Structures are given as C-alpha cells and as structure tokens.
C-alpha positions in Angstrom: 49.5 -7.6 -2.6 46.9 -6.5 -5.0 47.3 -2.9 -4.5 51.4 -3.2 -5.1 51.2 -4.9 -8.2 48.8 -2.7 -9.3 51.2 0.0 -7.8 54.2 -1.5 -9.5 53.4 -1.0 -12.8 52.6 2.5 -12.4 48.7 2.6 -11.8 49.2 4.4 -8.5 44.9 5.6 -8.1 44.1 2.6 -8.6 46.2 1.4 -6.1 45.9 3.8 -3.5 42.3 3.0 -3.9 42.5 -0.8 -2.5 44.0 0.7 0.2 41.5 3.0 1.1 39.7 -0.3 1.1 41.1 -1.8 3.9 41.9 1.1 5.6 37.6 1.6 6.4 37.3 -2.8 6.6 40.0 -3.3 8.9 39.9 0.3 10.4 41.9 -0.8 14.1 44.7 -1.5 12.4 47.7 1.2 10.4 49.0 -1.0 8.3 47.4 0.4 5.3 47.2 3.8 5.2 51.7 3.6 6.0 51.3 1.5 2.7 48.9 4.4 1.2 52.0 6.9 2.1 54.5 4.5 0.9 53.0 4.8 -2.8 51.8 8.1 -2.5 55.1 8.8 -2.4 56.4 7.0 -5.1 53.5 8.5 -7.0 55.6 11.8 -6.1 53.1 12.6 -4.6 54.9 14.5 -1.4 52.9 16.6 1.1 49.9 14.1 -0.1 52.1 11.3 1.6 53.0 13.4 4.5 49.2 14.3 5.2 47.8 10.6 5.8 52.0 9.5 7.7 50.2 12.6 9.5 46.7 11.1 10.2 48.9 7.6 11.1 50.1 9.9 13.6 47.5 11.4 14.8 45.5 8.5 14.8 46.7 5.2 15.6 48.8 6.9 19.5 49.7 3.2 20.5 51.3 1.3 17.6 54.6 1.4 18.5 56.4 0.2 15.8 53.7 2.0 13.6 54.3 5.3 14.4 57.8 4.5 14.5 57.7 3.6 10.4 55.9 7.0 9.9 58.3 9.3 11.6 60.4 8.3 9.5 59.4 8.0 6.5 58.0 11.1 7.6 62.0 12.7 8.2 62.9 11.3 4.9 59.7 13.6 2.4 60.2 16.4 4.7 63.4 16.2 4.1 63.9 15.9 1.1 60.8 16.6 -0.7 59.2 19.8 1.5 62.6 21.2 1.9 61.7 21.4 6.5 65.2 19.6 7.6 64.5 20.5 10.9 61.4 18.9 11.9 62.4 16.1 9.4 65.4 16.3 12.8 62.7 16.0 15.0 60.9 12.8 14.0 64.0 11.2 13.8 64.8 12.6 17.1 61.8 11.5 18.2 62.3 7.2 17.0 65.9 6.7 18.9 65.8 4.9 21.3 64.9 5.9 25.5 68.4 6.3 27.3 68.6 4.6 30.6 69.6 7.3 32.8 66.7 9.7 33.3 66.2 12.9 31.7 64.7 16.7 33.4 61.7 17.4 31.4 61.5 18.3 28.1 59.2 21.1 26.2 56.8 19.5 23.5 59.4 19.3 21.0 58.6 21.6 17.9 57.1 19.8 15.7 55.0 18.3 17.8 53.8 21.4 18.6 53.3 21.9 14.2 51.0 19.0 14.1 49.0 20.7 16.6 48.9 23.9 14.9 47.8 22.0 11.6 44.9 20.0 12.2 43.5 23.4 13.9 43.9 24.0 10.1 42.2 20.9 9.0 39.7 21.4 10.6 38.9 24.8 9.7 40.5 26.7 12.4 42.4 29.2 10.8 42.9 32.2 12.3 44.3 30.1 15.3 46.3 28.1 12.3 47.6 31.1 12.1 48.4 32.2 15.4 50.2 28.9 16.6 52.0 29.7 13.3 52.9 33.1 14.5 53.6 32.3 18.1 56.1 28.8 17.6 58.4 32.0 14.7 58.1 34.5 18.1 60.2 32.1 20.4 62.2 31.0 17.2 63.0 33.3 15.4 65.3 30.8 13.4 63.4 28.3 12.3 60.8 30.4 9.5 58.7 27.1 8.7 56.1 28.0 11.0 55.7 31.4 8.6 55.9 29.6 5.5 53.3 27.4 6.1 50.6 30.1 7.4 51.1 31.4 4.6 50.5 29.1 2.5 46.8 27.2 4.9 45.6 31.9 4.4 46.4 30.9 0.4 44.5 27.8 0.1 41.8 29.0 1.7 41.7 32.8 -0.3 43.1 34.9 2.3 45.7 36.4 -0.3 46.1 39.4 1.7 47.0 38.0 5.1 49.3 36.0 3.5 51.4 38.5 1.3 51.9 40.3 5.2 52.7 37.0 6.7 55.5 36.7 4.0 56.0 41.0 4.6 56.5 40.0 8.0 59.0 37.1 7.5 61.2 39.1 4.6 61.8 41.9 6.9 62.5 39.8 9.9 65.6 38.2 8.2 69.1 39.3 6.8 69.4 40.8 3.3 69.9 37.8 1.0 69.9 34.8 3.1 67.9 32.1 2.3 65.1 32.8 4.8 64.6 36.2 3.4 65.4 35.0 -0.4 62.5 32.3 -0.8 60.2 34.8 1.3 60.1 37.2 -1.3 60.1 34.8 -4.4 56.3 33.4 -2.6 55.6 36.6 -2.3 57.0 37.8 -5.8 54.2 35.1 -6.8 51.2 36.2 -4.5 51.5 40.0 -6.3 51.8 38.6 -10.0 48.8 35.9 -8.6 46.1 38.0 -6.3 47.0 41.3 -7.0 47.2 42.2 -10.9 51.5 44.2 -10.0 53.3 43.3 -12.2 55.6 45.7 -11.4 55.9 44.9 -7.8 56.1 41.4 -9.2 59.8 42.6 -10.9 61.1 44.5 -8.1 60.9 41.3 -6.1 62.4 39.0 -8.2 64.9 41.4 -9.4 65.6 42.3 -5.3 66.6 38.7 -5.3 68.8 37.8 -8.4 70.5 41.1 -6.6 70.6 40.7 -3.4 70.9 36.8 -3.1 71.8 35.3 -6.3 73.2 31.4 -5.3 69.8 31.3 -3.1 67.5 28.5 -4.7 64.7 31.3 -4.6 67.4 33.0 -7.6 67.4 30.2 -9.6 63.5 29.5 -9.4 63.1 33.4 -10.2 65.7 33.7 -13.1 64.0 30.8 -14.0 60.2 33.2 -14.2 61.7 35.8 -16.4 63.4 34.2 -18.7 59.4 32.1 -18.7 58.1 35.8 -18.9 60.7 37.1 -21.1 59.6 34.1 -23.8 55.9 35.0 -23.5 56.5 38.1 -24.5 58.7 37.0 -27.4 55.5 35.2 -28.9 52.5 37.1 -28.5 
C-alpha cells in the first residue's frame, strides 16, 4: 500500500525501491515484482517493465495466476509500447484456456525462443544469443523482430560494426519500401551517425527512406531528424 501511495504521487523511484525490498523479503512470491512492473509501466519505462515481467515468467514457473497476469501485461507492453504485436499475440494466445479436445504436439512458440535468446544475452553470451535470433529470422523471415533485437544487443555491448551488419542484412532481405525495410534503414542511419562518422552515408539512408517509404513510421522519424539537422545548421 505504501508503494502504491508513492506511485500515485508520482514518486516512482521510491515506490519501486519499496517493492524491491518486499521482493527481497518474500522471495517465494511473484507479487512484489508484478507491482514493480506495473509502476515501471506507469512511469513510462516500458523496456524496464518488460524485463521485470520476463523475470517473473523465468523465476516463477509454477505460479500459474501470476504468470497469466505477467503474460497479459507483457503482451500489452509489447504491442502498444515496444511495437512488437507478434510477441504480444503469442503471449495472449498462451493465456487462453486449454481446449477440451486433445491436440497434437505444437512447436515451441516463437516468443519462448525469443525469451531464451534474450536470457543468453542477459548472461553475457552475446554470440549465442545473436545466432539464435538469426536462426529465428531464417526460419520465419516475415517476422523481423529477432534481427532488430540482435542489432540492439550488439550496439549495447559496443559492437556497432556487427549491429550495422545485421541491419544491412535485414534491409537486403526486406522488400524496399516496406515498414521493415524502412525501420532497418533508419536504425542503420542512426548507427552511421553515432559510431562511424559517416554523415554522407547517414544522409543517404534517411533520404532513401523518404524516397522509397514516404508513408512509413521511419519516414516520419527521418523527416524529424533532417529537420533537427537543418535547425542545428541554422544556429551555427
């Protein structure tokens, strides 16, 4: 209750600290971690909330109701905050009641394999994680999220060359002008600007997005980026 009161007053950091103290005291209960995730979501920290919910799913394999709540909340975050409706659909599908009729064995859901790759990355096994993400994309090239995650992980561990290689491969494998292609190109443009001192390459990537995918989400971001660039040049 104290943590919820803090959160209601916008004191999110203090509220999360209170919940983590409870999680340390009551390690057999997933409820404090669920509360942490809810507060992180309210604080507009969706990536942190998603990580907390993944921890609930990983650490409490037998807490059925808590896992159901964690899965549904994670599904909402993946769809509405992290732009991953595919994983959201898998999560929600896993929460549906079992049918009365026996079913044939199903393959391991895509999102579970994604979670395994993420767990490898959390443990520092970056190369294995990236390999698993690449294999997931190879088996289902219509679902690009694994390669985007691989690129994010590689950038986080200061391997921008490898991250750029993943994004270039995804752009080549995607239909030019598609949302997937445009997102890959926009993220590649960001890498070129941040790590490679390649303003010409960055500008070319942004212009290609506007030319080939003018109605995409990435095109909107590209226009905003170019506008900010122009404003900075004006201020000099």
